[in-house]
Backbone as a ProteinNet text record, in pm:
[ID]
protein_1_A
[PRIMARY]
XXXXXXXXXXXXXXXXXXXXXXXXXXXXXXXXXXXXXXXXXXXXXXXXXXXXXXXXXXXXXXXXXXXXXX
[TERTIARY]
-3879.3	-3878.1	-3774.1	-3680.6	-3577.1	-3635.5	-3748.9	-3807.7	-3891.1	-3917	-4003	-3951.4	-3822	-3776.9	-3804.2	-3793.4	-3821	-3969.5	-4055.6	-4200.1	-4241.8	-4185.3	-4216.4	-4168.8	-4047.4	-3994.5	-4082.6	-4131.3	-4219.5	-4350.7	-4409.8	-4536.8	-4525.8	-4417.1	-4399.6	-4346.6	-4315.1	-4270.6	-4123.5	-4043.9	-3901.5	-3826.3	-3862.9	-3795.4	-3820.7	-3946.5	-3980.4	-3907.3	-3899.4	-3826.8	-3681.8	-3625.3	-3485.4	-3471.1	-3583.9	-3579.2	-3568.7	-3606.6	-3600.5	-3743	-3775.7	-3910.6	-3923.7	-3963.3	-3983.2	-4132.4	-4181.7	-4324.6	-4352.6	-4249.7	-4269.8	-4138.5	-4149.7	-4030.9	-4049.9	-3940.9	-3942	-3879.7	-3948.3	-3894.5	-3856.1	-3782.8	-3744	-3714.9	-3677.4	-3642	-3506.6	-3430.8	-3300.9	-3184.8	-3064.4	-2941.6	-2923.9	-2886.8	-2856.2	-2974.2	-3095.1	-3213.5	-3228.5	-3204.8	-3214.7	-3109.5	-2988	-2881.7	-2920.8	-2968.9	-3008.5	-3123.5	-3223.3	-3335.1	-3286.2	-3198.3	-3147	-3069.9	-2984.6	-2901.9	-2984.6	-3100	-3183.8	-3283.2	-3290.3	-3389.3	-3340.7	-3436.3	-3402.3	-3310.4	-3333.5	-3248.3	-3178.3	-3057.2	-2989.9	-2943.5	-3039.9	-3011.3	-3091.6	-3028.9	-3100.4	-3039	-3116.7	-3068.7	-3054.1	-2931.5	-2903	-2810.7	-2805.9	-2714.2	-2570.3	-2480.3	-2339.4	-2284.4	-2312.8	-2260.5	-2306.6	-2430.6	-2479.3	-2402.4	-2373.9	-2297.7	-2155.6	-2092.8	-1955.6	-1952.1	-2048	-2054.8	-2069.6	-2154.4	-2173.8	-2045.4	-1975	-1848.6	-1747.6	-1740	-1647	-1679.4	-1806.7	-1847.6	-1838.2	-1786.3	-1763.3	-1871.5	-1972	-2076.6	-2017.9	-2039.2	-1987.8	-2087.5	-2064.4	-2153.8	-2074.5	-2139.3	-2078.4	-2164.7	-2102.7	-2175.5	-2188	-2313.3	-2341.6	-2355	-2423	-2441.7	-2474.5	-2468.8	-2503.7	-2626.1	-2718.3	-2837.3	-2806.1	-2882.9	-2862.7	-2991.5
-4369	-4236.8	-4223.1	-4319.1	-4308.2	-4313.1	-4378.7	-4391.7	-4273.6	-4178.8	-4065.4	-3987.4	-3955.2	-3881.5	-3956.6	-4088.4	-4166.6	-4161.7	-4172.4	-4166.9	-4030.3	-3925	-3789.6	-3772.8	-3819.9	-3809	-3883.8	-4001.6	-4077.9	-4002.1	-3953.5	-3881.1	-3755.2	-3684.3	-3558.4	-3578.9	-3703	-3731.4	-3703.9	-3690.8	-3659.9	-3772	-3896	-4007.8	-4000.4	-3979.1	-3969.6	-3853.3	-3739.9	-3624.5	-3658.4	-3747.9	-3788.3	-3904.3	-3950.3	-4058.9	-4197.5	-4209.2	-4338.1	-4385.2	-4506.6	-4559.5	-4634.3	-4564.3	-4624.4	-4631.5	-4751.5	-4768.5	-4801	-4829.9	-4863.2	-4901.2	-4943.8	-4976.7	-5110.6	-5182.4	-5308.7	-5281.6	-5321.9	-5302.7	-5437.3	-5433	-5557.5	-5527	-5630.6	-5615.5	-5548.8	-5537.6	-5470.8	-5565.5	-5509.8	-5588.4	-5659.8	-5787.5	-5867.4	-5882.5	-5890.7	-5903.7	-5782.5	-5665.9	-5543.7	-5542.3	-5582.8	-5588.2	-5686.2	-5804.1	-5904	-5851.8	-5788	-5732.5	-5627.8	-5540.4	-5435.2	-5495.2	-5590.6	-5648.5	-5730.5	-5779.8	-5861.1	-5777	-5648.6	-5564.9	-5518.7	-5466.3	-5413.6	-5293.3	-5211.3	-5095.8	-5127	-5177.9	-5222.9	-5107.6	-5043.3	-4932.2	-4956.2	-4941.5	-4960.9	-4881.3	-4864.5	-4792.3	-4892.5	-4910.3	-5004.3	-4937.5	-4995.2	-4945.2	-4973.1	-4886.4	-4902	-5039.4	-5094	-5227.5	-5335	-5324.2	-5421.8	-5408.8	-5285.5	-5264.2	-5317.5	-5288.6	-5336.2	-5488	-5548.7	-5695.4	-5755.4	-5695	-5745.1	-5735.2	-5623.4	-5606.1	-5711.2	-5735.6	-5835.2	-5975.9	-5998.5	-6129.1	-6136.7	-6030.6	-6034.3	-5972.5	-5909.7	-5845.4	-5718.7	-5703.2	-5587.4	-5473.1	-5384.8	-5271.2	-5144.6	-5033.2	-4902.5	-4822.6	-4761.2	-4674.5	-4538.7	-4494.9	-4372.5	-4253.2	-4272.7	-4162.7	-4219.9	-4136.2	-4176.4	-4099.6	-4168.9	-4103.7	-4041.7	-3941.8	-3874.6	-3874.1
6219.1	6160	6048.3	6041.2	5938.6	5797.8	5780	5647.7	5601.8	5691.5	5656	5534.9	5527.3	5407.9	5277.4	5279.3	5158.7	5124.2	5225.6	5203.9	5149.6	5203.7	5156.3	5012	4983.1	4846.7	4747	4785.9	4697.3	4676.1	4784.5	4777.6	4692.3	4702.3	4628.6	4486.4	4450.2	4314	4287.1	4392.7	4374	4303.1	4329.1	4261.6	4111	4073.7	3930.6	3865	3934.2	3880	3851	3932.6	3915.4	3817	3761.6	3664.7	3726.2	3853.9	3922.8	3948.3	3900.6	3914.2	4047	4150.7	4282.3	4307.2	4340.1	4365.9	4512.3	4588.4	4729	4793.3	4917.7	4996.1	5065.6	5083.4	5157.2	5292.9	5396.5	5531.1	5590.2	5699.4	5767.1	5912.5	5984	6125	6141	6032.3	6038.2	6018.1	6032.5	6023.5	5892.1	5901	5782.4	5688.8	5743.7	5658.8	5569	5622.2	5543.1	5433.1	5465	5364.4	5254	5289.8	5188.8	5102.6	5164.9	5088	4988.3	5033.4	4945.4	4828.2	4855.8	4750.3	4651.1	4693	4604.8	4525.3	4553	4486.1	4349.2	4271.4	4139.2	4150.2	4250.9	4278.7	4410.5	4404.3	4527.1	4615.5	4680.4	4770.3	4897.1	5009.7	5134.8	5246.7	5349.7	5467.2	5581	5625.4	5733.8	5835.3	5952.9	6055.3	6011.5	6051.8	6014.4	6051.4	6171	6202.7	6104.4	6054.2	5955.8	5825.1	5783.9	5660.8	5675.4	5787.1	5810	5813.7	5880.6	5887.7	5748	5664.8	5528.8	5447.6	5459.2	5387	5432.9	5563.3	5616.5	5566.2	5531.4	5479.7	5327.5	5266.4	5122.3	5036.3	5096.5	5017.1	4954	4823.9	4751	4764.7	4861.3	4878.6	4904.3	4882.8	4900.3	4996.4	5095.4	5186.2	5117.5	5097.4	5022.9	5117.5	5227.8	5323.2	5460	5559.5	5695.5	5741	5806.1	5861.1	5994.5	6029.8	6157.5	6235.8
[MASK]
++++++++++++++++++++++++++++++++++++++++++++++++++++++++++++++++++++++

């Protein structure tokens, strides 16, 4: 269910309104795979669990936590 807001935003055109060309989303099993997918994308933004983000930072990945999901 965490991806629903992104799907709704894409369907309603909110990304385009903000000037961001989003055509779809890449999903994964989570954790490190999600971090790697996000960092390898054209728009390096992803939603991962806090432990995955902390682990990536500890391993030297240059990332910024933008927000927390609830």
